[in-house]
N, C-alpha and C positions, 0 to 999 in steps of 0.2 A: 339426679344431682335436682337438688330442689328448686323447683321455681322452671323446670323445664319441659319443653312440651313435643312430645314424638312428634313426628311428621312424617305421615305413611312414603312410603319407597316412589306408588304414583306424583307425589310433589315435585310441583317442577319452578312455579312462579313463585321465588324468593318474597315479592315486596305481597302478596296476598296473606296476613298477617293469622294466624288462628285470633279468634275469639277472646280466647282465655289471655289471651298478652296484648290485645288493642287498646291495654291502657298504658301501658309504660313509654316512656317518653322515646324510649332506646333499647331497641333491641341485635338481639348478634345470631345470625346463622350458621350450624357450628354441625360437623357430622358426632356423633352420641361415641358413646366408651369403645361399644361394639363393632364397631365403626359402617353400621348396616344402617342405616337413615340419618336424615335430616331432623336435628331438633332448634326450636327457637329457648332464648335464653334472654333475661333483660342486663345490658353492661352497667353495671355500676360505678363503682369508681376505675379501675382496671379491665380492659373487654381479655386480657389475660388470666384473670383470676378462677378463671375455671380448667384453664390448663396446671397439670400434676408437676408440671415442671418450671413454673415460674411462680415467681414471689413478688409480691409490693413490699416497696423496699416502707413504705406506711406504718406498714403489718412488727419491722423493726422500731419503735419506735419515733419514726425522722417526726420530724414538723409536718415540713410542707409549704415552712414561712419563711417571707425574711423578717420577721415585726423585730425591730427592736426594743429595747425598753429600756430607761436608765435605773441608777440605785438611788433606794428613796434617802436610803443612811448608808454612813458611812463601810466598809467591808473592811474588818482587821483584822491585820494579820493574824492565823490561826483560824481562823472564822470559817465554819461547816454548813454557815445559811448567812442568809443574805434578802432584803428588805428589799422587792423592788415596784417601778411607778406602778407597773400593769403586769400580773402574768396569768392575763389569761388564756392565755396563746402558748401557753406551758405545762408541761401535764410527766408522771413520775415518768420514769424510761426517757424522757428527752435529755437530750447533750442541753448544756449551756457555755456559753465560751465567754471567760470577766477577761476581758483585759487588760495588764499590767501586775497583774493577781498572782502570778507564777513565782518560780526562784529568781530571783534578780531582772523584778518586771517584765516577765514576756506573761503571753495569754496563756491561761490556764483552763483547760478543758471538763468543764465535769459531766455526771450523771446523776441525774435529781432523785432523789428519794424519797421526797412528799412536797407538796405544794398546799397553801393553808391561805389560800384565799390570794397575798400575797406575799407571802414567806416561801420562801422554796430552800429547801435543802439537800445537802449532799453529802456523803462522804470521803474524807483527803483533806485533810484541811488549809487553807489556801497559805503558802509562805509571805507575801506580801501584805502592807495597806493598801486601803483602795478606797480614793476620793469617793464622794456624795458625786450624784448627776454623771458617774464614766457609765460609758454606754454597753451592754450585753445586747446576748445576740444567743441564738438560736447554735447547736450543734449537732450535727445529722452526720459527722464523721464512723461512729462509732456504731449509727444503723445499718450505711450504709457495708461495713466491716463486715457486720453481723451477716447482711443480708448474701453477702459475694460468698462468704466462709460455707454458706450453707447453701444455696440453692443457683444449680447451672446457670438459671437466666432470670435475672433482676432487673422488673418493672419499677421505673421512676415516675409514676403521673405528675401533670401538670402543674407545678410548681415552684417556692423555690427554698432549696437548701444550702445551707454552710457545712464545708468542707474543709478539715484544718491539716489534715495527713489524705499521705497516698491511697488510693483505692489501687492495689494492685490485682487484674485479675488474671492471680495463677491458679484456681484452687480445682476447676475443671477443664477438661480440652474443651472448644465449644462454649466456652462460657460467653455470656452475654449479657451485658448492658443498657438497657433502651428506656428513653424519655416517649413521652407523650408527640416530639415532634410539634411544628410551627415553632421555634423557639419557646416554647413556653414548658417543658422541663428546662430549671436553671438551677447548676451547681456548680454556685458561687464559690471558691478559692481564697484560702485564707491566708495561707501558709508563705508566707513572704522567700522561703526558702528552695521547699520541697517542687516536686511535680506533683498534679491534683491525680492524673487518672495512666494508669500503667497498664498496657496489657503485654500477655506475654506467653500463654499456652496457646496449644495449637486449634487454630479455629476460632480465637477469643474475638468477639465483635463489640463495636460501641456504634452504638445509632443511633438517631434523633433528639439528641438535643443537648444544650448549649453549656458552655463550661465559662464561664468568666468570674476576672476580678475586679471587685470594685475599684474604680477610679481615683480613690480617696489613698489605696494603699500604694507599695514602691516594690516592687518584689526586687531582689538580688539575684536570681537564683530561681530551678526549676521551670517546669514547660508544662503547660494544659494536658496534653494528651501523648501520651510516648508511646509506641511499637516498637517491641523488643528490648533489652534487659542489657547493660555490658558486665560480661562475666555469664552469659547463662546462656544455652542452647536457643539457637535462633527463633523468632515469633514465625513461626510457617501459620500461609494461609490466613494471615491473619484479615480484619475486615472493618475498615470506618468507614459509616456514609451517615447524611446530612447530622453531619454538627457542624459549629458553631464554636471557636474557642478563642476570649476574646482580652485583652487592653492583660493579660498574665505577661511572663520576663519573654520563655519563647511559646510560641503556640503551640507548633506542632513539632516533634521530634521522631523522626524515626530513626532507631539506634542499633539496630542486629533482626532486619526483617527477611526473609524469604518469599516470593511468592504469596506473596500478599497486595489486598486490595483499598487505597481511597479515594471515594469520589465525594462528591457534592459536599464539598466540607466548605465555609469560608473561614478566617483567619485575620481576624479585625484588630487593629489597635496594637499592638506588640511590644514590650520595650528595648526588645535585643533581636531576635530574629524571628521574621513569622514563621520558617518551617525551616528546621535546623536535620540535616541527613547529615548523621555520619554512620551510616551501616557497618558495623562488622564480620566477623567472618564464620557461617555463611550467608551469602547473601544476594544478591539480585533475582531478574523476574519476575518485579514486581509492577504491578499497574496502577499509577495515580491518575484520575481525570479527575475534570469540572472543580476547579477547586479557585478560589480566590482569595489573594491576601493582598492587604490594603491593609494601608496610614492614615487615617482621619485624625490625627492629634498632633498638629503638628506642632507643642512646646514637647513632646515625648525625642523630639528629632535627635536629642544631643546625644543621646543614646541611642538612638535607633543602630543597627550596622545595616540588615540588609532583609532584604521578603523571604531571599531564598537562601540557603549558606549551603556549601555542599565541601567535606573536606575528605570524601570519602566513598569511594561507590562503586559500583557492579552492576552493568547491565538493566536497567530500567528505563521507561518508559512514560513519558507526564505525555498528558491531554488536554488540553485548553484549559490550563493554568494559566491564568490572569493575578500580573502582578505592576499597584501603583503605589506610587508616594517616595519610594526607599532613595537610601544614597547609591545603594545597590541595588535593584530588584532581584536580581537570580548572579549571586557569588558562587565562582565553584573555586578551590585552590584545594588543591592535594595537599594538604598540610597532617591529613591523621594516616593517611593512606594513599595507594593510587587511587585512579578516579579514570573509568572509563567506558563507554557506547551509555551516555548517557542523553535521552533522543525523547528534546521536547516537541513537540507538533501544535500546532493552531496556537499556542499563546498570542497574548496581549502586555504587553510593560508599559507603563510609566514611571518614570521615574520622578525625582521631585526638583524647585527650582532652582538646585545649585548648581556652580559651574563648576564643580568636579562630578557630576553624579552618571552615572552608568547605568543603563539598563541592560544589559549582559556584559560581565564580569570576570571574563578564568583567566586562572592566573596559575601558573605551577608553585607549590610548594617545595617541600622535600622530596616527593616524588611524584613519577610520572601521571599527564595530566592526559589521556588519548580517548581520539573518538565521540568527541561532544558533536550532538547533532541543534540545530535550531532551527526548524522546517515548518515553514505555512500560516508564521503569523506577522504581527505587525510592532514597532518602536512606536507608541505614539507619541515619546518627549525621552529624549536619555542617546544613548550614544553603546553603540557593541568593542569592547577591549580582547583582543587573544592575544597572551603576554607573550614572551620570553620562557621558550621549554614547552607551552603545548603546544600540538601534533595532531594531525589531520582533524581537526573542527568544521565541520559543515556548518554554512551559514546560509539557508536555500531559499528562497521564495519570502522573502522578508520585503517588506514597505518600512522607509525609518522615513516617515515627515522632517526629523532632524530638527526641531525649533532649537537657534541659538544660544543653547549654555554653556558657550567658552570652549568648546572641543569639536573633531574632524565628526564623522556619519560613523564612521566606524576604519579603528585599528588594528594595524597587523602584526603583530611580530612572534607570532609564531611559525613554525614554518609546517609545510604542507596544508597552507588552509587553502580552505576550497571558497569563494563567493560565487552562488550560484543563479542569475538570477534578483539578484538583490537592488529595491528601489532604493536613492537618496534623496529626502530634499522634495521640495516641492515650491513654486512660486511663490505660495503666501508664508513661506518660513525662510526669505536668502538672507545668505550671510556673505559678506569679503572676506570674513576671517580665517574659515577654517575649511576645510576639504569635503568632502561626498568620503571616497577612502583613502586609505596614509595606506601604506605597504612604509614598513623601517626596512634599517638592513638587518640582515640578518634572517629575514621573515624566508627562508628560502623557498622555493616548490609552491609559491602563493596559485590560485587558479583565480582568475575573476574570467567569468564568462556571462553572459548575457544579460548582464549588471544598466543599473542609467544612475547618473546624478547629478541634476538640476538645481540652479541659483545657491551653488559653491563656491568658495574661490576660485579652486581645482577642482575639476571631477573626479580627478585619480593624479595622486603624486605617489612615485614610486622614489625609493634612496638609493643610491652606489651598494651593496653591500648585497642588493636583496637579490640572488642567484633563480635561475630557471623559472624566472615569470613566466608563464600563460598569457596575455591578456587577451583576448578573442570575442568577438560578434558583443562587444557595446556601445554604449552611447554616453557620450560627455561631452555634447555640446550646451550651451546654454547655459553656461557658469561665468562666474563673476571675472574673473582674470585670463583664465582661458582652461579648454578640456585636459587640459592633463600638463603635471612638472615633472621628469624624469633625471634623475637623474646623469653624469654623462656618462659614465659605462652602463647605463639598463640596456639599452640596447642590444648591445655586444652579445647580451647572455640572457635573452629573452625571445620570449616567442610570441608578436604580437600582430594580427593582421581580423581585419573585416571590424573595425569599429572607426564607430560614428564619431570625429573630433580628432583621431589621430593616424594620421600619414600609415603606411604601409613600410612605406621605404624613406630611407633618409630622401631631400632634396638641394640639398647644399653638396655639393663636387669641388668648393670650393677653397675646402681646406683638406689637411690631410687626415683618411680614413681611421676612427678609433680601432678597429682590429682588422684583421683578415677575415676574408668574405662578407662584410658588410656591406648594403645593399644600396641602392638610392636611382630615384627616380629623377632626372631632371631632366627639362627639354621635349620629352616624348621619349625621352633614352632612358636604358636601362644601364645602371654601371654597377660593379661588382669591385670590392676594392681587393688587390692582390698584394699590400704591404700596407707598412702604417709608418713612411719615409718622407712623403709629402704626396702632396696633392697629386701628383702624377700617377701614385699609385690606383688613382681610379681609373678603370679598365671599362670600354663603354663594353656591350654585350650585346645590341642586338643596334638593328641601321636606324 
């Protein structure tokens, strides 16, 4: 290849540049085509220009700029040319989008056939008259589509690209769309209803770029990036990494995928969901890690629903997922199908300032929701809710400073919920209105082991009707009203022992026992109830 210098086999120090390349600012070391020696070549626009199966999207008439201009003259209905204020960034083959020029005033995308001074022409007449001063912009959609249809690997160098339709990677197995990194390859999504990038084929990947929507636009549907596709075979072994998604309606949507990996992703300021998981069948076996989802635009809060929303899913692991600023940071609700075996580890949660905000909200829809686990994370601001019908939830090793946002720290309605090593509350965030952990009627089989609550109203509240509760080895001292509040029949059906702030046995034998077999420790003597007729049914067991 022109510009390449063959390097002998004995050459080992790649910084020792051959003299013939000493004048080049950037160089790349590579194996030659025969794969029998090293060679150097200068880097031009793309470090992948030398790879046979990579193409540069700029070769397909992508503009690579976000420069906008205006109409210098009115554009009439039926026109095939326009005078721009400045056409210097346009060229033949470039796409141009004209707001309001399409049918019923829709945006019209055209491909330029001529550029003469500031006059640009295209084929296909406009449908609507557009006023002088209307802003027009580049449209790189067709350039991307042509590149994706032609090549297995598409490279988009640093630059700003406008896209008005969906880019679907479904031409080749193992297809990749990659930018230049550092958030300097920006794909500006301009459709208010469509998805921007969809990964379908086996092994497809999206890497090192940003998908962004202009803040002045108001989308009503669609997502920045979609993994999988409803109605198709599952997207298998899909990879998304070093990708940022900003201002879109939904940020990321995982729809129908298995054995995929998504990591090092930032999702900022979605209009509805940061991440929408609605996996179909087959599904599962995916790994998602190092993902940040945050809401930094309070003005959008009225339409925002959740940072992460799941309505169907199976056998997926999430690690180091951070959610910030949403009314519900992680909302799992089985509305589209069953949800089971979702494991979140090392997460960070901070909800918004509303009084009904939850950092983790588990809610049964029309289907079962089981075996969801949150472990080893922290809820910086907000609360946890496990709804009725949700079973086998595990909350393990979570810290919940629990700012007073109008709710108890942990609400348990679901059966067989396990709280292991949960720490709720702190001296700096004291409240007399709400409890640390609250177990509601119907939450049978709840286990609370090795937990602590501090500076709440009650450290623990358990209502009547929560059967077979196990409360062991906890610390509920140092709460504002009392360590605990139990319904009158809670002790009758619970196993309570070894807790600071909760006596292991009843202390009063002056009243009628609540149930046969009830135990009490009074005056240094151990008593047991043999009936429930009167206080005489307390029988002393020890001398």
